[in-house]
N, C-alpha and C positions, 0 to 999 in steps of 0.2 A: 461024923462032926467034918474034920478036915474039911471036907467038901465044901459046907457049906459057912466056916468061915471064909473058903477061898472066895465062895458068891457073895460075902458081905464087902472085902475087903474091893470085888470088880466094881460092886455099888457104888462103894466108897470113892472109889479112884475116875468114877465116871462120873458123879459127882463133882469131884473137885475141878477136871475138866471142862466145867460146862459155866464153873463159877464165875472167871472172867469177864464171860460174855453173856451169864445172868447181871451181875453188877453193873457192866455198863451203859445194859440196854434198859434197866429199871434207874437210871441216874438220867439217860437221855429222858424215861418217860417224865421221869417228878419234874424235870427244868423246865418240862412244856410252859410257855407262857399262856396265861386267860385271854381266854378271846369275847371279846368285847363285841353288843348289838350293836352301839354306835358308828364300826366304822362304815363310811361312807366316800371314802376316798381308794380307788383301788388300781389294778395295773389293768389294760385294756387285755381283754383275750386277745390270744395269737391267732384264733381264727377272724378278727376284726384287723388287728395289728398287720401280719403281713398282705393285705390288703395296698393300702398308704401306708406303710412308715412314718413317713414325714407328718401324717394327720396329728398323730399321739406321741411326737418327739419335740420337746421344745429345741427351737431355732437359737437362740438371743438370750432368753430369762431362765433360769430357775426358777420356779418356784412353790415352794416348801422341797420339804426332807429326799422326794424317791431322786430327782435327777440334778441333787447339788453335788456340786465340787466337778463334774464333767469340764471336762479344757474345754470346749465349746464356749461354753456360757459362762467360762470362768471371767471375762471381760467385762461383763455386767456388774461383780458385785466391787466394785468402787461405785459406781454409780446410786447403787441400792444403800451403800453406805451415807453416799453423800444426805440419799434423801432420808435418814434413819434424822441424821442430825441436823434436818430442814426440822424435821417431825418433834422432835425433841424441844429445838429453839419455839415452835407453831405451840408444843403445849405445855411451856414452861414447868417442864416438868422432868427428872432426872434420871440418868440410865438405871443406878440402881430399882427407881420405883419400875420400870417398868420390867427390869428382871424377875423383881421379885413376883410379881405381877402372871408372869410368865411361869414362873417356878409353879405356883399354886396352881397352875393350869396344864402342867405336862405331861400329869397321868390321862386328863380326858384331850386331850391332842393327841397325844399317843392312840389311843383308840380309835381315832376316825380314821386313822391308816389299818388296809385291810392285812397288810405284812407290819414281820416286827421288825423295829427300825433299829438301825444298828450306832447310830450317832450314840456318845455321851451324854449325858445329862445336861452338859455345859453347853458340848456341839447342835447342840438342839432347841436350846432356847434360843441361841443366837442365830440360827437359822430364822424359828418362827419370829421373833423379834422382827430383826432385820425386812425378810418378807413380807411382813404384814404392815411394817411403818411404809416401804418402795409402795405397797398397793393405796394405803390411804391416801398420801401423796400423789398418786396419778389422778386418782377420782378424782380429789381436789382440783388440783394445775387443768386439770380436763374442764371440770364445771367451770373455776373460777379462773379466765383466765388473766388475775390481773398477778393472782401466785407464780405467774410463771416467770422465772429470771432472764436475763438473757442469754445466759451462759449458760442454762438448760440444758444438756443435750438430747434431752429424749425428747421434748416437745421444740426446742430452735436448733439450730446447727445440733448435729446431721439431722434432724427433725428423723430418732430412731422410736419415736409410736409408732410409727407404722410395719414396722420389726416386732416392739412390743408386748402389744395390743394381742395378736391372734394368738401368741404361748401365754395368756392370761385364758385362756377358751378350755385347754387342755384339760383331762380328766385328770392325769398323770402329776398335774404342773398346780394345786391344790390348798387353799389354807379354810379350815374349818369357818364358816361362817362368824359363828359365833367370837371368837376372840379377835376379828376385826372392828366385827360392834365395842366391844370391849374399849377398845386400843382408841376407834373413834368417838368415845361417849368423851373424852379428854380433851377432845379437840373443842375450841370456844368456839357460841353460836355467832361469835363475829365472822368469822372465818366461811360457814357453814347456812349462814342466810335462813338458820331452820331447815333446812333439807337433813332427812335424815341419810343414811349410807344406801339402807333402797332404793330413795330416790335419784342419790348419785351413782349407782350401778346400772340404774335402766338408761340413764340419760346416755353411760359412755357408753353399754352395749347396742343399743337401739339407732342410737347415731353414726357407730363404726360399722355395721350391721345392715344400717339402712331399712330396721324393721318396723312398719308399720302396725299404727290400729295395737297399743297396748296396753293402752290405759286406761282402760277396763280390768284387762288380765293385773295390773299391777296393780288394784285396788283390793282384788282378792289373796292376796300373796303376802302371809304373814312373815317378819322374816326370822320369829322365833320358828321355824320349820325351813327356813333354808340351809341346806346341809354347805352349801360352796359355789362358788361363779357360774360352773357347768350344771348344776342346780338349778339358779336362778333363772340362768336362761331357759333351760325348759320351761319352769315355771310362765315365762311369758311367751311361752308359747302356745302351753296347755287352755282350752278353754273353760267354762267352768264344768261343773259334769252335769248338770242338764243338758248341755249343747254337744256333750261330746259323743260319737259314732253310740249305736246300740251294741255290743257286740253277741257272736252266733259263732254255728258250726259253718265253718269251710268246707263243703263238698268236693271243690276242687279250685288246685291253685292257675290251672287253666282258662285265664281270663285273654278278652281278645283285647289286641292290641288297640292304641289311636287309628292305625288306619284300616284296621278289620274294623272298625267299629264304625269309621266314615266307608265304608264299603255297603256297611250293611244299613246303611242310613243315619246312623244317629243326628243328630246335632250336634254342637258343643257351643259355652258359652262359658263366659267368667260370671262366678259367682258375686257377689257383692259384702256378700257375710265379709268381716274379719275374720271369721276360724278358718283357720288353714285349712282345716282337718273336716269340714262339711262339705263331703261330696255327693250329690244327690244324683242318682236318674231317677227321671217321671216323665213320660210322653214321647218317649224319644230323643227328652233332651235330654244331655250331662254336660250339669255344672260343677264346676271346679274352680276356689279360689284361684285369684292371683297369685302364680310363686318366679320367685326371682333364682335364677341357679349362676352361682358365682365361685370361685376358689373359697374364697372366705362363707359358706353358703356349706360349701363342702365339710368347710374342717369344723364349725358351730356342730355341723348335724350329727360326725361321723361322730363327735365324744358325746354329743347330747343321747347318742346309740346305745352308744357304750357301756353308759353310767344306766343310762333305762335296764339291762340288760343286767347288769352286777348286780343292780340294787330295786329298781323298783318294781312293783308287781303289773304296775298297769303298762302295755305297753302302746299306748298309740301313736307313738312315731316313729315307731319300727314298723308297727302296723302299714302307718300312714307310705313309709317307705316302700316297703312291698308291694303298696296298691300301683305306686307311682312306676315303680320296675317292672309290674306287669304291662301296665297302660306304654310303657318305651319300649320299646325296641329296636328301633331303627332308626337312623337319623330322620324320616320319613316325618317319625310320630312325631317328634323334636319342632317338625316343621309347622306342622298340624296345630301343636297346642302353641306357636311363637304367634299363628295365624290369625287364628279365636281370640290375642290377647291373653289366653290362660298363663304363662310361659313370656318371661320376659329373661332373654340368654344374654347375661352379661360374659359369656367363655365367646362368642362369637361364632362359630359352626355349628350345627345341629350334632355334626358329626363327635364331636366333645359331649357339649349337652349329652348328649345319648350316652356315652360312654360314664359321663360321670352320676346320668342319673342311677343304670344301672350298676355300677360299682358299689353304692352305696348301699346297695341293698345281698353284694356280697358278704358271705360269713353269718347273716344275722341268722335269726331263730323263727319260726313258725309257727303260733299255736293257733293247729287249724282245731282244736274245738275253741279255741275262744278268740276269735277272731273279728276288728271291730267292723270292716269292709267285707264281714261274710253276702248279707242281704244284694250290695254294691253289684258284689262278683254275680251271683246269683242271678240276679234280675239281667247284667249284661248279656250274660251267657243265655238266658234265657231267649232273648230278643235275636240276637247275632242266629239260634238256631231254626229261625223262621225264617225260611227262601222268601217268602214274598217280598218281606223288607232286601235282603237284598236284590231284589227281579226292579222293586221301584227304584229302588239308590242309583242300580244300574239305566235305568232310562231316564233317570232325570242328571249322572253325573257322567255321561255319554251320547244322551241325543238331544238332554233339552240343556245345556249345561252354556250352548252362545245363544245369539238369535240366529247368527247364519244355521247355526246345527239345529234352530227348532225349522227355520223353513224350510232346509230341504230335504227332514222328516217328513213332513208338511205336503212337502212338494211327492214326496213319491205315495204318498198316503193319496192323494190326488190321482197322480199315474193310477195308479192300483186301481182306482174305482172309475176311471172314466176307460180304461182299458176292459175292466169288469163291463161296463154299458155296451162300450163299444163289441166287445164278444157277443153279448147275447143277442145284439140285436143282427148282428153279422150269422149267428144261429138262426134268428126269426126268419130273417134274409133267404137261408141257404133250405131251412125245411119246406118253409115257402115256396122255393127252386125245384126240391125236392119233389114234391107233390105235386107239382103242375107235373115232372117228367111224368111221375107213375102216372098219372091221370092218362097223358099222352098216350106215353106204351100201350096201356089198358087197352086204349079207343082200337089201336092200330094193330092189338091183338084182336081183339073182338072183332074186326072188319075179314082182319087171314082168314079164320076160322071158317065164317062162312061164307068167304069167297071157295078156299081150297079145302075147308073143314079136315086141318091137319093143326098142329099142335106146334108151338115154337117152345122149347126146353132151353131154357137157360145151363149153361153148362158149369156142372159143378167146377165151386172156388180151388182153385191151386194148394193142397194146402201147403205152407210155406216152410224149406226146410230147417229145419233148424240143422320142488324145485332141491421120537421122541422124545416118550412120556417123560416128566420134570421129577424127578427124586434128588431128596438132599438128606442129610445124614440128623439123626433124631437127633434132638436135643438132651445134653443132660440137663437136668435141674439143677441136683448139685456134685458139681467137679470131686467134693472131697468125699470117702465112702462112710458110711455112717460109724460112728463108735460103739453105738450098737439097735439091734433091732424095736428098740422101745422108742430110736429115735422119734422126734414129730416137733421138735422147734426151732428150726433152722435161720440161716441169713437169707434175705428175697438177692437172689439174685441180679448184677449188675446189670441182665440186659433189658430185664423188668424195673428196676428200679430209677435207670434213667428215663423212665416216660414218666413218672412221678413221684420222687421223692419222698412229697409229704405226707402221699398213701401209706406209705409203708414204716415211715419217721414218727412215733411218740410227742407230741406236742408240750403234753404239761406233766405226763406222771410216767413213770417208769415202772413195770409190771416187769418182775426176773431180769436177770441176771445181765440180759443182752445189750443194755440200755441205763445199764444204772451207773450211776455218778457222774453224768452228764451236766455239763454247768446250765444248761435248758433247764435240766427235770428236777435242779437240787430244794427249790422254794417247794414241792412236794412234799419232801419228804416230813417235813413235823404235820401234816397234818396226818399223813398214813401213818406218823408215830401215834398223832391223837384215837386215831379209831381201833389199832391197836391198846393204846391203854381202854379203849371204851371195853371192846372184844375181850380183854379180859376180865372186865369186873361184870359183863355182862352173861361170864361162862361162869362167873365164880371161881377159875381156874389158875394155876401160880406160870407166869414165862415157865420156868422148869419145865415143866408137866410137855410143855408146846415146844421147848428145842429139843426135850429128847424124843418128841414126837418126829420131827426132823429129822435126827443125827440118826434113827433109826433106817430112814428112808434116801440119806441122802446119797448113795452110791446110784442108788433108781433117778432119784430127782433129776443127777448128774448127766444120766445116762438117756433122755431126755433131749436133749440139745446138743446137734450136728457139728457144735465145736468145744473144742474143750475151754472150761471154765477158768478161767485167772486167778478168781477169789481163792483163798484158803477157807477151809471147814468154816467154824465159827460167823467169815465174815461173808459165806454164802447162807449159812442156815438161821441167822439173820436177816439176810434180803427176803429169802423165801417166807420168812413168821412174816415181816412186818407187810409182805404185799400179801401175800392170802387172809391175812385176820382184813387187811382192807378190803379186798375183791367181799368178801362176804358180807363186812359192816354197808360195804356199798350196797348189794343184793339185797341187806333187814329192812335199811331205812329206804330205799327206793320200794320193796315191796309192802311195810309199816312204817306211811309218813308221823305217826307215832313216837316214831323212833329218834326221827328228826329233830334235832336240839335248833333253838332262834340263832345262838351263835353257830352251827356249820356251815363252814366256807364254801362245802363241799354242794347241799342242794340249798342254801340261802344265802343269805350275801354274801358275797359276789356271786354266788350261783356258777361256781367254777361245774357243775356237773355237764353243761351240754361240752366242756373243754374235755373235759374227763373220760366220756360213755364211750364216745370216737378210739381212744388209743387204748381201750378193754379189748378192740376185735382186730387189733393189728397181731398177724403171727410173729412178729418178732418179741411183741409184748404180751407175752405168755407164761401163765405158772402148768406145770403140769394136772386134767381135772383131778385125780387121781389123790391128792396133796390136801385140794379145796376138799374132798367127802372122809378125808382125815380128820380135819381140822374141824367141820360142821359137825356138832353132836347136839341132834333135837332135842335133846332132851336137858342138857346143858342152859341151850339157849334162853334167855327170857322173851317173850314176845308178848305184845299185847292184849292177843287172844290167841284161839288154839284151833290150828289147821289141822287137816282131816292129813292130806299130801306135804306134811313140811317138809321139804330135801333138799338138798343143795341144785338138786336136776330141775325141781318146780320155780324153784326160785329164779334160774338163769332164764326159764323160759317166760317168766313172769316181764323178766326187766330184758328181755332183746326181741319179745312179741309186739311190745307194747313200744321200747323206740326206734324199731326196725319197722315199722306198721304191716306184720306177719299177723295176718287172721284166718284164722280156723285153721290151723295145723295141731289138733287136740289128737287127732287120729296118729297124727304120725308121730307126735311129745311120747304114747303110750308104749313104741315099739323101740324107745330110746331108754338103753340101758346105763347106766351112769360107767360100770365097768370099762363099757367101747369107747367111750366120751376120750378124745387126746388132752382138749384144749379148750375156750372159748371158741376159737376157729372153728374148731372139729364138729362142737355142738351147735354150732347153726349153721353149715352145712347139712349136717345130719335132722336140722329140722323144714329145710326145704326137701317137699318127700320128693325123689325120684321119678323122671320121665316115665309117662306113660309106653307100654311095650310095643311097638312098633305094628298093625297086624298086614299090611303090602308087605312084600318080603323083599330084600333086597335087589335092585335093579343087578341084570347080568355082567356087564360092564364092569369091572376095576379099574379104580381111580389109581395116581400112582399114591407113596404114602411120604412124609416129612414135611407137608402140603403146606404155609404159614397164612395167615391170616390174610396178612398185606396179598399174597399171591392168590389168594383166593376172590378176593377181591378188585382186582386188575383186568381190566377187560382183554388186552393179549397179555399170552405170557409165553416166552421165549421157550419155544420145545424142540426135545434132544430130539435125532434120529430115531423113528424106533419108538418113542415115546407115545403115554395115550394122553392127549390134551385133559387136561382139569377143565371141566364142564364153570363156565363163569358164570354165576346165579346174577339176578336180577335186583337192582334196589327201589327201593319204595317209587321214588318216580319213575322209574323204567315198567312196573310192574302197573303202576297208572294207566301210564300212554301203552298199554296194550287191556287198557278195559278189567285191570282188576278189581273186583271192592272188596272194601277193607270193614273186618267187625270186630270186637272188643271180645272177644271169647269169652263162651261161658264159664270154663273151668275153673278151679282153685289151683289148679299144677300150674303154675307158669311156662312150665317146657312143654303145654300140649296146646303145639302154634301145628294147624289146620290151614292146608289148603281143598277145598269142596266146592264145587263148581262155580268157581270164577270166583270166589271167595276166601279173600288170608284174614282165619282166623285169631287172632294172636291175646294172649291175656293179657290186663291193663297192669302197666309197669311204672315205674314211679321212680323218677331218677334227678339226684341231688349228691353233694358234694357227697352228703352220708353215703347213699347208696354207692359211690365210684371208692370209696376205701372199703366198707363192708365185699363188692364182690369181687376185686385184683386181690386180696386178701385171702378169698374164698379160692378163687381161679389160684395163686402159687402155694397156696398148699395141696389142692388138688392136684397139679403136677407134679407137687414132689413128692405126696405119699399115697395118691392111689392108683386105682389099676385103669390103663387106656377106656377100659368098659364102662369106666366109671365116670369121666370125665363130664357130666351132664352141666358144671358150671362153665366151664369150658368152652365147650357147645351152644351152648347157650349165648354168650360174649360172644362169639365166634359170627351166628344168625343174625345177632342184633348188626354185627360190623359189616354183613355183609347188607342188608336190608335199609344201612342207615353210611349212604357215603357223602350227604351236604346237609347244608339247611335245608334245603327243601322237603329231604325225606324226612328229617323232623316233624317239621312243621305237618307234612299229612297223616302224621301218627298222630301229636295232638289234634289235629283237626277233624280225627275220626276218634276221638278219646281213648285210643288206647295210650295214649303216655300221660302221665301226668308230667311235666318239664319244670322244676321248682331252682333250678336255674336261670331263670328268665327270659333267655331266648333261643332260638333255634340255633343260632353259631356256636354256644358253648353248647348244648345238648349235646351238638352234633361230634366236635370236637369232645366231646368226654368219650363219649361209644368211640371213637377211633381210638382216643389213646387206648382206652381199656384190651380192644383187637389188638395194640402192638406185643398184647402180653400172651395173647392165644396162639397154639401151635397144633395143627390135628396132625396129630402123627404118622396117622393112616385113613385118607377119608372115607374109606370105605365102611368104616367105624363110626364113622362121627354122625353124632342120633337122626341129622337134619336133614343125611344126604338125599334121600326117596321127594324129600318137602325140594328142597334144591330144584330136581329131576322135572319135578311138576309143574311147578313154575317155570324153568327151559322149556318146558314141551307148551308153555300153554302162549309163553311170548315168542316162540319160534311160527305163529300162525299167525300170516299176517293179516289175515280176515279181524283178528280181534285189536290189531294199532286200527284198522280202517274205520270200522267203528266206532273205537273209543275215540277215535279223532273226529270222527262226523259227532260226535255224543258230544263230545266233550268242548269241540271249536264251533259247533253251527246251533246247537239244542242246548248249551249251557244254561241261555238268560232266555226270558218270553221276549225280549225284543229281537236276539237272534234267530227264533223259533218262527217268531210271524214274517221275520225279513227271506229266511229262506222257504215258508210256507208260500208269502206272498210272491218271490223270484220265479216258483212252480208255478203257480197259476197265471203269473204272468205268460211263460213260456208256455202253458198249458193254452192257455185265453188264444194267444198268438199262432198257436198251431192252429187250433180251431179253427180262429178267423181265417189264417190259408187256407184252409181244409177248404173253408164255406166259399170261398173267393174265386177258387178255383173251378168247385162245384157248380157257381154263378156263373164264370165267364163262359163255361164249354154249354152249360146249357142256352147261351145265347147263341153260341156262333152254331147249335145245332137248328 
């Protein structure tokens, strides 16, 4: 009995220990504000903001609460108040009347913002009223010049309008349109001349942005559906539903650029349609509506793109930017667009235009299953795949591009024909001479036989006779000794982090303790708490139940981290519980769409999911997999329908397979046991099947250890006396010059790279910003946790780094359909691969998985005859025109030789 009493006391003591944590967490969950489906004004996602911070941040004036109070914008507050004063006088109303109106709409106004507004009620109402009156006054004074006062600082000296109006187009600098309409209704028709707020807005933006042909779109805009000015500008650009491009599945993002299309004989023409998105390709003619590019257009498009990705279901402008990015890779592409009148380049030089178009596509999300220009891309790729089109274009562009070139080509053909005729005549003449000589000799021979009865034997024809050892210390991935044998989550080493800080640092959400509490990640804490709240309801279990589970395994959890976690027990348990519930809820809602609420900020507006899931793949942003397994109870979780294999492993597989475009890995999944998975980075690595075994034995030659990829990719490495020289594997361009052919490998295993009979077979590769984050986090985990013989991600990135040394190498991979480059241009692709290669370390070249492949490639390239044949084929037989020219030159030489021989024979016959 005494023992039972002590046990009960222990339980009560444990319960008392948890009460403060349970109470604080329950209060946090209870105090979460209610989400509204009417939100339409968002913070720009970090993946877009980092490309051009200035394009999303107001420089002069704040509109709305998101940027209110910033020191750099305070100077405009006095001018905004002056405009409010003028507005009150103009409408003959009192401040009290407008304050009451704002107060009555306060909740609706707050719901329009995706984040909680921290200002008090009075501060919020004041901000909205001042800014709304300011905007209406700006629109009125721009449209009706008589309303402009001579002392107006916006429209007269110092003409601040050019600095103010760009800020009015920023997504984070908006007011809901409905509140502007309600205030505008107070303005007397004596001032507005019957014009609506939509009319004033149209006049304002089309004039300043130089947009033409939007009158038809204006008629289709209903003011009740307009959310704010960014939405209004988007509506001005969008065509009617019947005129929008038909969506389809995008087979490949490798669309030829303008230069490639020009070389393939495609013609270009400005499309007369006012619909900017009406790009068509028919009969070898690519028609593109006219586009003006400038700093103003860039700012507008960037903010419309951000709004579209956060709010809209139909991403037409997003797809337009993507397809234009594919058409423009270099300044030469812009020059072609300008030459044919398709682009009006207000930036001046083509380099600036190319950079602008390419940077617009940075950070955008491409839905390959529902892409507006899928048919266009498919048709362009198909047209360019026909070699005949390229040959015709080459003939026309290089041999018939000027009158002199035409004359030269015609003269060469005439010369060839005349030489042929002359050679034929010479042959006929020579044959006649030979016949005469034979007849003469035959006659002489008969006479001699009759006289001497002897024969003359013609003598037989005489048969013509027929070229140190580098060593380095093995890099220590982690200088700190592990606290436990179960350590599996660690900081990324500085030598790797400095290559790409962003690839290892979460941008939106912290998972686990390593990045918890950072200012940039705090806004997501509210959403994580909501997901915990939903998970408690879904499992019908208490906070106490989950806290007890995590508390029991706290020591194991802490041991999984390579560094000491500074948080106390309660704080650590809270972090793990909130983050684990958040992850499980994300997996559930991704798998079962029915669980996604219309107010869900992750999966619905503003669709933060595209920014959240990359953070879930980072090594420093992980939770041990076993705690997810512990908290995931299939029997307690309420889901729309039952599934046979409902487990955390299968949910994780569905999640990462779809988002990372990994296919046909069910066989690999069957081999994964949840007890062997450390975390998500380890799980993703286990999804990739290991490389196939090398049938051919390693070469006998031994190579030095500690060779970095930078050493292996340098053509000449200084060698110490007595050391073995590291072989320098050739790049794609060097292989091409040596006559190597390239082919997409048929195997499903991405590590199955083979070189057979002069053909290098590489399984298909896709590179993007996401693939970089994925691969280098796998690389870091592999280098820190895996055996040398299992570093196949390391070796795979290593062989890519070897094959790719320049943008030309990337272009070759794309040309042969081995590489899908979602980054747009080859230079970015090359930079990304080289950056990843900086983190690779070949500890022992003899254990490098692709060493035999490198040896085969080196052996092939060492033979000069391969380079000679390739040079002959690539430079002299690469087009029909050059082939004909070579054949014609050979014929001329042959005919000239024949003609010379025949002439010699003819001369000798006459001399006899």
